[in-house]
N, C-alpha and C positions, 0 to 999 in steps of 0.2 A: 319510531326508531329515534333515540335522542341525538341531537347534534353535537353532543359532547363526545369527544374521541374517547376509545376505550383506555383506560390508563394501563400504561405500560409496567410490569413488574421486572426487576433485574433479577436475573437467574443468579444465584450465589454460586451455583457450580460451573457458570460458564466464564471461561477465560476472557478477559478484556485487556487489552494493551494499554499501558499507562499511559498518561498524557505526556506531552512534550516537556512541559514544565517539571513535571514529576520525574522524568527521565534525567533532565539536565541537573537538576538538584540532587539526585542519587549519584549521578557521576561525578559531581563537584565534592560530594561528601567522600565518596570513593577515592578521590584524588588526594585527600588528606588522610596522612598516616593515622593508623587506629590509636596508637600512644598518644600522638597530638591531640586527637579528638577529645580523648579522656582526659588529658591535662587540662585543655582549654575549659571543658565542663567543670572539672574541679576548681578551676581557677577562678571563674566567674562567680561561682557560688560562694566560694572564700571569701571573695571580695564584697560580695553583699552581705555576709556574716560580719565581717571585720567593719563595714559601713555602719551596720546598726549597732554593733558595740561601741564604736566610736560616737555615735550619735547618742546613746545611753549614757557614756561618760560624760560627754559634753552637757547633757541635762542635769545629771547629778552634780556637776561641779558649778553649773549655774544656779542651781537651788540648793547649794551647800549648807545655807543658813537654815533650812528646813531638814535636809538629809540627814545632817549629821545628829542632831538632837533626837530625830526617829530612830536612827540606829542605836544611839545611846539608850534611849528607852527601851527598846526592844531588846537589847543586850542585857540590861540591869532586870527586864522582867524575866529573862531566862534565867538569870543567876538566883533571883529569888523565888521563882516559880516552884521548885521541890517544897520549900517550907510553906509556902502560900497554900499549896494543894493539901499539905497535911492538915493545916488547920481547916480547910474547908471540908475535908472528909470526916474530921472531928466534930462536924457540925457547930464550927463556929459561925456566928453571923458574918456574912460576907464584908460588911462596913468594918467590922472588928479586925477580921483577918487582914484587911487592906492597912488598917491604921497600925496593928502591931508590925506588919511587914515593912511598911515605910519607915514607922518609928525606930525599930531596930536597924535597919539599915542605916539611917542617919546617925543613930548612936554609935554604930562601930566606926564610921567614917570619922566623927567628931573625935572619938576617943583615940584614934590612930593619929590623928593631926595634933591632939594635945599631947601625946605621948612624944612625938617627934620635936615640936616646940620645946617641951620642957627639957629634953636631953641636949637639944643643941645650944639652949640657953645655958645649961649646966656646963658644957665640955667645950663650947666653942672657943673661949679665951685660951684654954690651954692647947687644943689644936691648932690656933693660930700661932701660938709660941712654937710649938714643936715643928710646923711647918717651915717658919721663917729659920729654924735651926737647922733644918735638914737641907734646905736651900743654900744656906752659907755653907755648910759642910761640902755640898756639891759644887759650889764656886771655888772653894779651895782645893777641890781635887782637879777642878780644871785648869787651875794656874799652876800649882805644884806637881800634878801628875804627868803621865806621858805624853799629853797633848800640850802642854806647856803654852796655854793660851794667854794673851794678855788681857788685862781688865777691860781694855777698849773693845777687844773682839767679843768677849763674854757679852758686854753691854750691848754690843751692835746684834748680836744673836739673839740676845732676851728680847731686844726691841722688835726684831723681825718675828719671833714667836708670838710677841703681844698683838702685833699687827694682824698675823695671820689668823689668830684666835678672834681678834675683832671682826675681821672680814667674815669668818665662818658664821660668829655669832650672830653678825648682821643679816647673813643669808638666812640663816635658820629663824631669826626673828621674823624677817619678811615673807619666808614661806608660811610660818604659823599664822602671821596676819592675814596672809592672802587666803587660808583655808578657815580660820575661826573668826577673823574680822577684829573688830575693836572689842574694847572691854563691855561696852554696852551690848553688842553683838552676843558676846560670852555669857552675860548675865542672862540675856533674852533665851539663848539656847538652852541653859541650865533650867530655867523654869520651864521651857517648852517641853524639854526631856521629863522633867518631874511630872508635868500634865500629863504626858503620853502614857508614861508609868501607871498613874492612876486610873485612866482609861482603859488601858489594857488589862489591868488586874480587874475592874469593875464589871467591864463589857466586852470582853475580847470575844466571846461567841457572836455577839450582835454585829461588831465591826467585821469580823471574817464573812459572815453571812451576807452582808452588804457588800463586801468586797467580790463574793463568788458570783454575785449576779453581773458583774462585768463580763464574764465567760459566756460562751454559748451554753446553752442548757445541757447539749450532749457531751460536750467537754467538761462539766462541772466535776462528775465524778472522779476522773484522772486527776483535775487539778487539786480538788480537795485531797485526794490521798498524797499526791507528790507534796504539797504544802504541809499536811500533817506530818510526814514522815520527815521533812525537812526540818519542821519544828521540833520534833523530837530528837533529831540529831543535835540542834542549837542547845537545846536544853541539856542534853548529855554532854555536848561540849562545854558549856558553861560551868555544869556542876563538877566536872572533872577538872577543868582548868582553876576552879576555885579553891578544890581541896589541893591539887599539886602546887598552887602558888602559895597556900598557907605552910605548906610542908618545906617548900624552898625557903620560904621567909624563916621559919622557925629553926631549919638547920643552919642556914648561912648567920642569922642572927645570934643563935647560941653559940656558935662556932667563933664568930667575932668577939662575942662577951668573954669566952672562956680563954681566947689568946690575947685578951687585953686591948683590942682593936677599938678605938673610941667612936662614937655614934653608931653603937649597934642597933639601937631601935629604928633611928632613921635608915640604914642599911637594910635592916629586915623590911620596913614598910616600903622602900624603893624596890626591893627584889621582889616582894609581892606584887606591886603594880606592874612591874616589868615582865613578870611571868606571865601577864595575859597576852603578851606578843610573844607567841612560842619561839622557842630557840634564840632569836635575836635579843629579844629584851632580856632573857636570863644571861646571855653572854655579856651584854653591855653592863648590867648591874652587877654581876660579878666581878668584872674588870674595876669596876669602881672600888668594891671592897678590898680587892688587892692592892690597889693603888693608895689607898687612904692607910692599910697596913703598912705598906712600904714607906709612905711619908712619916707615919708616925711610929713605928716600932722598929723598922729597919728590914734587912734582906730576909733575915730567918724566919721571922714572922710573916712577913709577907709570903714566903713560900710555903709555910704552914697553911696560910688563908688560902692561897692558890690551890692546895691540896683539898681543903674542905668544899671549896667552891666545886671543884672537879668532882668529888665524891657525891656530893649532893645531886649534881647534874647527871650524873651516871645513874645513880639510883632512881631519879626521875625519868630518865630516857628509857631505860631497859627493864625497869620495874613496875613503876607507878602508872605510867602511861599506858603500856600494854595490858595491864591487869583492869585498870579503872575505865580506860577509853572505850575498849572493845572493839570488835571489828567494825561495827557500823559508823564509828567516827574515825577511823584510822585515815590519815593524810600523811603521804610519804614524806620524808623530811626535804627531799629536793622541792617537792611542791609547794612544801609550806615556806622554805626559803625564797621561791620564786613569788609566789603570791605575796608575801609580806612585803618583799623588794618592790615587786610591782605597785601596790597598795601605797607604800611610802612615797614612791615616785610619783604617783597621781595625786595623792591626796594628804602626804606627811604623816603625822601620827595617828590621826584617825583612820587613814586608809590602811597603815600596818596593823590597828587593833582590829578592824573589821574584816580584814582579808581572809583570815582562816575559817572563822564561822560563816561567811559568805560562800566561800569555795565549798566548804562541806555541805552547806544547806543545797547549793545548785547542783553539786554531785549526787546527793541522795535523790533529789526531786528528778533530775532526768533520768537516772536509773529506774526509779519507780515508774515513770512514764514508759520509757523504750523498751523495759522487759515485760510491760503489761500486768506488772504486779496488783495494780489497782482493781483487777478484775477476780482477784481470788477471793476478795472478802475476809482474809485474814486480818487478825487484830495486828496492831503495830507493835514494835519490840519494846517501846517504852510508853509512859502516860503521856497521852496526847492532850492537846489542849482544846482546839476548836473544831472537831470533826464535826460536820452537820450533814453532808449528802450521804444517804446510804449506799454502801458498796453494792456493785452488781455481781451476783454469785453466779457461777457456772452452773449449766443444768445438768443434770444426772439423766444419763440414758436409763430409760426403763426397759 
């Protein structure tokens, strides 16, 4: 007979009293009210998530000279991707499609800047004279009007206003410098964004396959589907914003030209650029157009210009975006204002520019993973760019 004692197996049906430590733990847990325990469980998890988000934002701000050009390159890629895809599908050589895309983009940008400089040089002296005349009339109104201000009081108020504008401009300049850096950093960032654009157009699939290897093998199908759907959303968003920005610019620019407002082309270009920051950018650029009409043309033309801006904004918000954007990229206006404001507070103008597409990407990616849509094997809604991992299709019962 073996010296080793016979192993004892625990009977799963036998009731054994809990240990003393376990009993004390259960009693202490039961002493805490259930709502408080649930609240505490939620609290520490939310604190962990907030800490992770704060760490991520800190790393982004630390590497802003790399992150901002990367985001600009990705956003420009999303803007030019539909046209680039058309040329690739038409069997253009890839190098030729890249050359045409980049040359066309640079040509459009240079042409817009040339038009702005041409009209500014043509009309700036007249605008300056009209502005000085409007300021003189306003000064006379303050002296002879119901306020009866003295010249010394007016000069004091003007000096206070200039000091306030100087302080705010200094704050904005310092904030912009904190985000973008010096002129050398701006040039370096521009070249880096241009290089990223070329690399994404030339070998986006290879870059994504390499990035996907960072994730565990079992998680790759879900990550690939989430990123693919998110990228399709960003492309759809960029395409829609480009069309909406062009329509806004044409509508407000033509309205300004018909009303005789000066600098109609610079106003249109400013509206076009501002429209890429949803809601906030359109409001600010429209306000500038109304102010220019007020200074140069007077109250009635300014009111008419305000009517044009409001009409264009209403058509954009209630007709163009719902039809062109579709349900896949819908972001509630409250969410748009909040993310744009938060992005501007964190990273200034770049933060406001990238806030909405980043929020749309995160939203679609999270929904794809949480709902298990990546298991269905269905093709995405839009033309996707770098899908490489085959989808897992559900088994059919035989």
